[in-house]
C-alpha positions as CSV (number, residue, x, y, z in Angstrom):
1,M,-101.0,62.8,-22.8
2,E,-99.5,59.2,-23.1
3,T,-101.9,56.4,-23.4
4,R,-101.1,52.4,-22.9
5,T,-103.0,49.2,-23.2
6,L,-104.9,47.9,-20.1
7,G,-103.2,44.6,-20.3
8,R,-105.4,41.9,-22.3
9,T,-108.3,44.0,-22.2
10,G,-106.9,45.8,-25.2
11,L,-108.6,49.4,-23.8
12,T,-106.2,52.0,-24.6
13,V,-106.2,54.4,-21.4
14,C,-104.4,57.5,-20.6
15,V,-101.5,57.3,-18.3
16,L,-103.5,59.4,-15.7
17,G,-107.0,58.1,-14.3
18,F,-109.7,59.9,-12.6
19,G,-110.4,58.5,-9.1
20,C,-113.7,59.2,-8.0
21,G,-113.3,58.2,-4.2
22,A,-113.3,59.7,-0.7
23,V,-109.7,60.5,-0.4
24,G,-110.2,63.4,-2.8
25,G,-113.9,63.5,-2.6
26,L,-114.9,66.0,-5.3
27,M,-117.4,63.3,-6.7
28,I,-118.8,62.8,-3.3
29,K,-118.8,66.3,-1.7
30,G,-118.2,68.6,-4.5
31,S,-120.9,70.8,-6.0
32,A,-122.7,69.6,-8.8
33,A,-121.5,72.2,-11.1
34,D,-117.7,71.5,-10.0
35,Q,-118.3,67.9,-10.6
36,E,-119.6,68.3,-14.1
37,R,-116.7,70.9,-14.9
38,A,-114.0,68.3,-13.4
39,V,-115.3,65.4,-15.8
40,A,-115.7,67.8,-18.7
41,R,-112.3,69.2,-18.2
42,A,-110.7,65.5,-17.6
43,L,-112.2,64.6,-21.1
44,E,-110.6,67.8,-22.7
45,L,-107.2,66.7,-21.2
46,G,-107.6,63.0,-22.6
47,I,-108.3,61.5,-19.4
48,N,-110.5,58.4,-20.2
49,Y,-110.5,56.1,-17.3
50,F,-112.9,57.0,-14.4
51,D,-112.8,54.8,-11.3
52,T,-115.7,54.6,-8.4
53,A,-117.2,52.0,-6.0
54,A,-120.4,51.2,-4.4
55,M,-118.9,51.9,-0.9
56,Y,-117.3,55.5,-2.0
57,G,-120.0,57.6,0.2
58,N,-122.3,55.0,0.4
59,G,-123.2,55.2,-3.5
60,E,-122.8,58.9,-3.4
61,S,-119.9,58.9,-6.1
62,E,-121.7,56.4,-8.5
63,R,-125.0,58.7,-8.2
64,N,-123.1,61.8,-8.9
65,L,-120.7,60.2,-11.7
66,G,-124.0,58.8,-13.2
67,R,-125.7,62.2,-13.3
68,V,-122.8,63.8,-15.0
69,L,-122.4,61.1,-17.4
70,K,-126.0,61.5,-18.2
71,S,-125.4,65.0,-19.0
72,L,-122.3,65.0,-21.1
73,K,-122.6,61.7,-22.5
74,P,-119.1,61.3,-23.0
75,E,-116.8,58.3,-24.3
76,L,-114.8,57.0,-21.6
77,Y,-114.1,53.8,-19.8
78,L,-115.8,53.2,-16.4
79,G,-114.9,50.9,-13.3
80,T,-116.7,50.2,-10.2
81,K,-116.3,47.6,-7.2
82,V,-118.2,45.5,-4.9
83,R,-116.9,44.5,-1.4
84,V,-118.7,41.5,-0.2
85,P,-120.0,41.8,3.2
86,A,-118.9,39.2,5.8
87,A,-122.7,38.6,6.5
88,E,-123.3,37.7,2.7
89,R,-120.1,35.3,2.4
90,R,-122.5,32.1,2.1
91,N,-123.9,33.4,-1.2
92,I,-121.1,35.4,-2.7
93,A,-122.8,35.3,-6.2
94,A,-125.9,36.8,-5.0
95,A,-124.1,39.7,-3.3
96,V,-121.9,40.5,-6.2
97,T,-124.9,40.5,-8.6
98,A,-126.8,42.6,-6.2
99,S,-124.2,45.0,-5.9
100,L,-123.5,45.3,-9.5
101,E,-127.0,45.8,-10.4
102,A,-127.5,48.5,-7.5
103,S,-124.2,50.2,-9.1
104,L,-125.8,50.3,-12.5
105,Q,-128.9,51.9,-11.4
106,R,-126.9,54.6,-9.7
107,L,-124.7,55.2,-12.7
108,Q,-128.0,55.2,-14.8
109,L,-125.9,52.8,-17.3
110,G,-126.5,49.2,-18.7
111,R,-123.0,48.2,-17.9
112,V,-119.5,49.1,-16.9
113,D,-116.2,48.3,-18.6
114,L,-114.5,47.0,-15.3
115,F,-116.1,45.5,-12.3
116,Q,-113.6,44.8,-9.5
117,L,-113.4,43.1,-6.3
118,H,-112.7,45.4,-3.5
119,N,-112.1,42.9,-0.6
120,H,-108.8,42.4,0.8
121,I,-107.5,39.0,-0.4
122,L,-106.0,37.1,2.8
123,V,-104.6,33.7,3.2
124,D,-106.6,32.9,6.2
125,G,-109.6,35.1,5.1
126,R,-109.7,36.7,8.4
127,D,-112.0,39.7,9.5
128,G,-114.5,39.3,6.8
129,D,-112.1,39.4,4.0
130,L,-111.5,36.4,1.2
131,T,-109.1,33.8,0.8
132,P,-107.7,33.1,-2.8
133,E,-109.7,29.7,-3.0
134,I,-113.0,31.9,-2.3
135,V,-112.0,34.3,-5.0
136,L,-111.1,32.0,-7.6
137,G,-113.8,29.3,-6.7
138,E,-116.8,31.7,-6.2
139,V,-116.1,35.2,-7.0
140,V,-114.7,34.5,-10.6
141,P,-117.6,32.3,-11.6
142,A,-120.0,35.1,-10.5
143,F,-118.0,38.0,-12.5
144,E,-117.9,35.9,-15.3
145,R,-122.0,35.3,-15.3
146,L,-122.2,38.7,-15.2
147,R,-119.8,39.3,-18.1
148,E,-121.9,36.7,-20.3
149,Q,-124.7,39.0,-19.5
150,G,-123.4,42.0,-20.9
151,K,-123.1,43.7,-17.5
152,T,-119.4,44.2,-17.5
153,R,-116.7,43.7,-20.2
154,F,-113.9,43.0,-17.6
155,Y,-113.1,42.0,-14.2
156,G,-110.5,42.4,-11.9
157,I,-109.2,42.7,-8.2
158,T,-108.0,45.1,-5.7
159,A,-104.6,43.7,-5.0
160,V,-104.5,44.6,-1.1
161,G,-104.0,41.8,1.7
162,D,-101.5,39.0,1.9
163,T,-98.7,39.2,-0.6
164,A,-98.9,35.4,-0.8
165,A,-102.7,35.4,-1.7
166,L,-102.3,38.3,-4.1
167,R,-99.6,36.4,-6.1
168,Q,-101.8,33.1,-6.1
169,V,-104.6,35.3,-7.6
170,A,-102.9,37.0,-10.0
171,D,-100.8,33.7,-11.3
172,A,-104.3,32.1,-12.0
173,R,-104.4,34.5,-14.9
174,A,-108.4,34.8,-13.8
175,F,-108.8,38.4,-13.6
176,D,-108.2,41.1,-16.5
177,T,-106.9,43.7,-14.0
178,A,-105.4,44.7,-10.9
179,Q,-105.2,47.7,-8.7
180,V,-101.9,47.8,-7.3
181,S,-100.6,49.9,-4.3
182,Y,-97.5,51.3,-5.7
183,N,-95.7,55.0,-5.0
184,M,-92.5,56.4,-3.8
185,L,-93.1,55.4,-0.1
186,N,-93.8,51.9,-0.9
187,P,-92.0,50.8,-3.9
188,S,-92.1,47.0,-3.2
189,A,-94.6,46.0,-5.8
190,G,-92.5,47.4,-8.6
191,R,-89.0,46.3,-7.1
192,N,-87.3,44.2,-4.2
193,V,-87.0,46.0,-0.9
194,A,-84.9,45.0,2.3
195,P,-86.6,42.8,4.7
196,S,-86.6,45.5,7.3
197,Y,-88.1,48.3,4.7
198,P,-91.0,50.0,7.1
199,A,-93.9,49.0,4.8
200,H,-95.8,46.1,3.5
201,D,-93.8,44.1,1.1
202,F,-96.1,43.6,-2.1
203,G,-93.1,41.3,-3.3
204,S,-92.6,42.6,-6.7
205,L,-96.3,42.1,-7.5
206,L,-96.2,44.0,-10.8
207,A,-94.1,41.3,-12.4
208,H,-96.6,38.8,-11.5
209,T,-99.6,40.9,-13.0
210,K,-97.4,41.7,-16.0
211,S,-96.4,37.7,-16.5
212,A,-100.5,37.2,-16.3
213,D,-100.8,40.0,-18.8
214,M,-103.3,41.8,-16.3
215,G,-103.7,45.6,-16.9
216,V,-102.7,47.4,-13.8
217,V,-104.5,50.3,-12.3
218,G,-101.6,52.1,-10.0
219,I,-103.4,53.4,-6.5
220,R,-102.3,55.0,-3.7
221,V,-100.3,57.1,-6.1
222,L,-100.2,60.2,-3.7
223,A,-100.3,57.9,-0.5
224,A,-103.8,59.5,0.2
225,G,-102.2,62.9,-0.1
226,A,-99.0,62.2,2.3
227,L,-96.7,62.5,-0.8
228,S,-97.7,66.4,-0.7
229,G,-95.5,66.5,2.0
230,S,-98.6,68.3,3.9
231,E,-100.8,67.0,6.8
232,E,-103.6,69.3,5.6
233,R,-106.4,68.0,4.2
234,H,-109.0,69.5,1.7
235,P,-112.6,69.8,3.2
236,H,-113.9,67.8,0.3
237,G,-111.4,64.9,1.3
238,S,-111.5,62.4,4.1
239,P,-110.6,64.3,7.2
240,S,-108.2,61.1,8.2
241,V,-107.0,58.7,6.1
242,E,-105.6,55.1,6.9
243,P,-102.2,54.3,5.0
244,I,-102.6,51.2,2.8
245,G,-99.4,49.6,2.7
246,S,-97.0,52.2,3.9
247,G,-96.3,53.7,7.3
248,H,-98.1,53.0,10.6
249,D,-100.3,56.5,10.2
250,Y,-100.7,59.5,8.0
251,R,-98.3,61.6,9.9
252,T,-95.4,59.0,9.6
253,D,-96.1,59.0,5.6
254,V,-95.9,62.9,5.6
255,A,-92.6,62.9,7.6
256,R,-91.1,60.2,5.2
257,A,-92.2,62.1,2.1
258,R,-90.6,65.3,3.3
259,R,-87.4,63.3,3.4
260,L,-87.6,62.6,-0.7
261,E,-87.6,66.3,-1.3
262,P,-83.9,66.3,-2.4
263,I,-85.5,65.0,-5.5
264,I,-87.0,68.4,-6.1
265,R,-84.0,70.6,-4.8
266,E,-81.8,68.5,-7.2
267,G,-84.1,69.7,-10.2
268,Y,-85.8,66.3,-11.1
269,A,-89.3,67.5,-10.5
270,D,-91.0,70.7,-9.4
271,S,-93.1,69.1,-6.6
272,L,-93.3,66.1,-4.7
273,V,-96.8,65.5,-6.3
274,E,-95.1,65.9,-9.6
275,A,-92.5,63.4,-8.7
276,A,-94.9,60.8,-7.4
277,I,-97.2,60.8,-10.4
278,R,-94.2,60.5,-12.5
279,Y,-92.7,57.8,-10.5
280,V,-95.5,55.5,-11.0
281,I,-96.0,56.0,-14.5
282,A,-92.3,55.2,-15.2
283,H,-93.1,51.7,-14.2
284,P,-93.6,49.7,-17.5
285,A,-96.3,47.4,-15.8
286,V,-98.6,50.3,-14.9
287,S,-101.2,51.0,-17.4
288,T,-102.6,54.1,-15.7
289,A,-101.9,56.1,-12.3
290,L,-105.3,56.6,-10.4
291,V,-105.2,60.0,-8.5
292,G,-108.3,61.5,-6.7
293,Y,-109.0,65.1,-6.6
294,S,-110.6,67.6,-4.5
295,T,-110.6,70.4,-7.2
296,L,-110.3,71.4,-10.5
297,D,-107.0,73.0,-9.9
298,Q,-105.6,69.6,-8.5
299,L,-106.8,68.0,-11.6
300,E,-105.0,70.4,-13.8
301,Y,-101.5,69.9,-12.0
302,A,-101.9,66.2,-12.0
303,A,-102.5,66.3,-15.8
304,A,-99.7,68.7,-16.3
305,A,-97.3,66.3,-14.3
306,A,-98.4,63.4,-16.3
307,N,-97.9,65.4,-19.6
308,K,-94.1,65.7,-18.4
309,G,-93.8,62.0,-18.8
310,P,-92.1,59.2,-16.6
311,L,-89.1,60.4,-14.2
312,P,-85.8,59.7,-15.9
313,A,-83.6,56.8,-15.0
314,A,-81.2,59.1,-13.0
315,A,-84.2,60.3,-10.9
316,L,-85.4,56.8,-10.1
317,D,-82.1,56.1,-8.9
318,R,-81.8,58.9,-6.7
319,L,-85.0,57.9,-5.2
320,A,-84.0,54.7,-4.4
321,A,-81.2,55.9,-2.6
322,L,-83.3,58.1,-0.4
323,Q,-85.9,55.1,-0.1
324,N,-83.2,52.9,1.2
325,S,-82.5,55.2,3.9
326,F,-85.8,54.2,5.4
327,V,-84.7,50.6,5.8
328,G,-84.6,49.4,9.5
329,E,-86.9,52.1,10.7
330,A,-90.3,51.1,12.5
331,R,-93.1,51.3,10.3
């Protein structure tokens, strides 16, 4: 499987990552045996970046991943995240430090490779989320102290929130990485879209992360499963999922995903899932495409898709035409 450099971290990561969140749910609700088999198989397939967070399953994802890593003792790169609660914004440094200490305890590790801010970044910091000024003035120094203490090698952001705020933080070049929402339903992080495109406009954010030499972890690659073209949810996964940056609701996303099926009928990919993975890795600014799994079979399928490589230019042009048919619709 293809590998890429994760920005200025210098880490070499596989183009397909292993998401340990609730959307797929395997590392939260799966059996211990299935979790260990999936991680072991992912490593055999060449997947070497695993992504979790303190909030996934209220710590269960980290606990389960920690148990598996202790058993397998593999060589891999691991990232986790902190979401600073609104009640703790008066002492962000303490909240960030306590969160990582708790994560390390659950993971049974002395450090992580990547520690990421999970809060949305908003111009006005409403609803308990953080402004760029707080992120750069308070979060960065707290993260840097943790790096100096050897508890994380690198640090990054989850690039969700106001586009102007995200650009401001990326352009500051303070963070090593960014998790960026980019998929076939919302291509705006990777290219310009019409003002009436029915999705959050991320304003070619990938150009800003590339200019800042940030590694990019592509997230919402399958739009939380909507890009399967099915509303059916696996029992391990979240029973309902709020879209991030795409349509008004999951059903809307699924309906639009089905309108991209000509890409399958015309022979560019065997399924929407395959097309979605290959679409994201076709963007040169993306270091790894993070996919969550409910089953081992889903992992195998995603790996087979990634092994086919990025979609060709003709497929990308066809998708752009199909995406343009959404312009003017209600989000």
